[in-house]
C-alpha positions in Angstrom: -25.3 5.8 -13.3 -25.5 4.2 -16.7 -22.4 2.4 -17.8 -21.6 0.9 -21.1 -20.9 -2.8 -21.6 -17.2 -2.0 -22.2 -17.1 -0.1 -18.9 -18.8 -3.0 -17.0 -16.4 -5.5 -18.5 -13.5 -3.2 -17.4 -14.9 -3.0 -13.9 -15.2 -6.8 -13.6 -11.8 -7.4 -15.1 -10.3 -4.8 -12.6 -12.0 -6.5 -9.7 -10.8 -10.0 -10.9 -7.2 -8.8 -11.2 -7.2 -7.1 -7.8 -8.5 -10.3 -6.2 -5.9 -12.4 -8.0 -3.1 -10.0 -6.8 -4.4 -10.3 -3.2 -4.3 -14.1 -3.4 -0.9 -14.1 -5.0 0.5 -11.8 -2.2 -0.9 -14.3 0.4 1.0 -17.1 -1.4 4.2 -15.1 -1.5 4.5 -14.6 2.3 5.4 -18.2 3.2 7.8 -18.4 0.2 9.7 -15.3 1.4 10.3 -17.1 4.8 11.8 -20.1 2.9 13.9 -17.9 0.6 15.2 -15.4 3.1 17.9 -17.7 4.6 19.4 -18.1 1.1 19.8 -14.3 0.7 22.9 -12.3 1.4 22.9 -8.5 1.3 24.3 -7.3 -2.0 24.1 -10.8 -3.6 21.3 -11.7 -6.1 19.6 -15.0 -6.6 19.3 -15.8 -10.2 16.0 -17.3 -11.3 14.7 -18.6 -14.6 13.1 -15.3 -15.6 14.7 -12.7 -13.3 16.6 -11.9 -10.2 15.6 -11.9 -6.5 17.3 -9.2 -4.5 17.5 -8.6 -0.8 16.6 -5.0 -0.2 16.7 -2.8 2.9 14.4 0.1 3.7 15.4 2.7 6.3 13.2 2.7 9.4 14.3 5.6 11.6 13.6 6.0 15.3 14.1 9.4 16.8 15.0 10.9 20.2 12.4 12.1 22.7 13.3 15.7 21.7 12.5 15.1 18.0 9.3 13.3 18.9 8.2 16.2 21.0 8.9 18.6 18.1 7.1 16.4 15.7 4.1 16.4 18.0 4.1 20.2 18.0 4.3 20.2 14.2 1.3 17.9 14.0 -0.6 20.2 16.3 0.3 23.2 14.1 -0.8 21.3 11.0 -4.1 20.5 12.6 -4.5 24.1 13.6 -3.8 25.3 10.1 -6.4 22.9 8.7 -9.0 24.0 11.2 -8.3 27.7 10.4 -8.5 27.1 6.7 -4.8 28.1 6.1 -3.7 24.7 4.9 -4.6 23.8 1.4 -5.8 20.3 0.5 -4.5 19.0 -2.8 -6.0 15.6 -3.1 -4.4 12.7 -5.0 -7.0 10.9 -7.0 -6.7 7.1 -7.1 -8.7 3.9 -7.5 -9.2 1.7 -4.5 -10.7 -1.8 -4.4 -12.0 -3.5 -1.2 -13.8 -6.7 -0.7 -17.2 -6.5 1.0 -17.4 -8.1 4.5 -20.3 -10.4 5.1 -23.4 -8.3 5.5 -21.8 -5.1 4.1 -21.4 -3.3 0.8 -17.8 -3.0 -0.4 -18.1 0.8 -0.4 -18.9 1.1 3.3 
């Protein structure tokens, strides 16, 4: 595929930014461990340019009865896919991955 210089520059910039984000996320993890003891639910920590908040995300666990029903539903879904009843409506997005040694990134 022929790509323009502008497109090539955009690809390289995108790649560079994704790598920077990954590195920054690695740097954030140990900082979270240091900051966490300072946090109280519902109380914000004021910083120079913003606020750090302690958030909570629900993580439900279900009874054996519900798990059994969910398994049945998953089997029904697989059956509908196999029979062509279910409709695939894909979400289009861009993904970036770093190539492992000896591999192409797209593999």
